[in-house]
C-alpha positions as CSV (number, residue, x, y, z in Angstrom):
1,X,124.4,7.3,-160.8
2,X,124.5,3.6,-160.6
3,X,121.5,3.5,-158.1
4,X,119.6,5.8,-160.9
5,X,120.9,3.2,-163.6
6,X,119.6,0.3,-161.4
7,X,116.2,1.8,-160.7
8,X,115.9,2.5,-164.5
9,X,116.6,-1.0,-165.2
10,X,114.3,-2.5,-162.7
11,X,111.3,0.0,-163.8
12,X,111.9,-1.2,-167.5
13,X,112.0,-5.1,-166.4
14,X,108.6,-4.4,-164.6
15,X,107.1,-2.6,-167.6
16,X,108.2,-5.7,-169.8
17,X,106.8,-8.2,-167.5
18,X,103.4,-6.2,-167.2
19,X,103.2,-5.9,-171.0
20,X,103.8,-9.8,-171.2
21,X,100.9,-10.3,-168.5
22,X,98.4,-7.9,-170.4
23,X,99.3,-9.6,-173.6
24,X,98.6,-12.8,-172.3
25,X,95.3,-11.7,-170.8
26,X,94.1,-10.0,-174.1
27,X,95.1,-13.3,-176.3
28,X,92.7,-15.2,-173.9
29,X,89.7,-13.2,-174.9
30,X,88.0,-15.1,-177.5
31,X,86.5,-13.6,-180.7
32,X,83.0,-14.9,-179.5
33,X,83.5,-12.9,-176.2
34,X,83.4,-9.5,-178.3
35,X,80.6,-7.0,-178.1
36,X,79.0,-7.3,-181.7
37,X,78.3,-3.4,-181.5
38,X,81.6,-2.4,-180.5
39,X,83.2,-4.7,-183.0
40,X,81.1,-2.8,-185.5
41,X,81.9,0.5,-184.4
42,X,85.8,-0.4,-184.5
43,X,85.2,-1.6,-188.2
44,X,83.2,1.5,-189.0
45,X,86.2,3.6,-187.7
46,X,88.7,1.5,-190.0
47,X,90.3,-0.5,-187.2
48,X,89.3,-3.9,-189.1
49,X,92.3,-5.8,-187.6
50,X,92.2,-4.4,-184.1
51,X,90.7,-7.3,-182.7
52,X,92.6,-9.9,-184.5
53,X,95.1,-12.0,-182.4
54,X,96.9,-13.7,-185.2
55,X,99.6,-11.1,-185.2
56,X,101.9,-9.3,-182.6
57,X,99.5,-7.2,-180.6
58,X,100.1,-3.3,-179.7
59,X,99.3,-2.1,-176.4
60,X,96.3,-0.4,-178.1
61,X,95.1,-3.6,-179.7
62,X,95.3,-5.3,-176.3
63,X,93.1,-2.5,-174.7
64,X,90.7,-2.6,-177.5
65,X,90.2,-6.5,-177.2
66,X,89.7,-6.0,-173.3
67,X,87.1,-3.1,-174.0
68,X,85.5,-5.0,-176.6
69,X,84.9,-8.0,-174.5
70,X,81.4,-8.6,-173.5
71,X,82.5,-9.3,-170.0
72,X,84.3,-5.8,-169.7
73,X,82.4,-3.2,-167.6
74,X,83.6,-0.4,-170.1
75,X,81.8,-2.5,-172.7
76,X,78.6,-2.8,-170.7
77,X,78.7,0.9,-170.0
78,X,79.2,1.5,-173.7
79,X,76.3,-0.6,-174.8
80,X,73.8,1.2,-172.3
81,X,74.9,4.7,-173.0
82,X,73.9,4.8,-176.5
């Protein structure tokens, strides 16, 4: 049981560390880096504050910031699929 508890604690710590790294990266994405079409899509869907970094970011906010980046391969795929 102690081994299981140790593994759970270790996993939780790794998840926290990963979250911090993702958050730090997401906050380096400047508003000027956002694909304007993707930003408009988020606005149209009602996610007006999803790309705002002046607040604590949820995991979804971080993912949206990364996808919205002009430098994201996902964003490029989105732009060319429409």
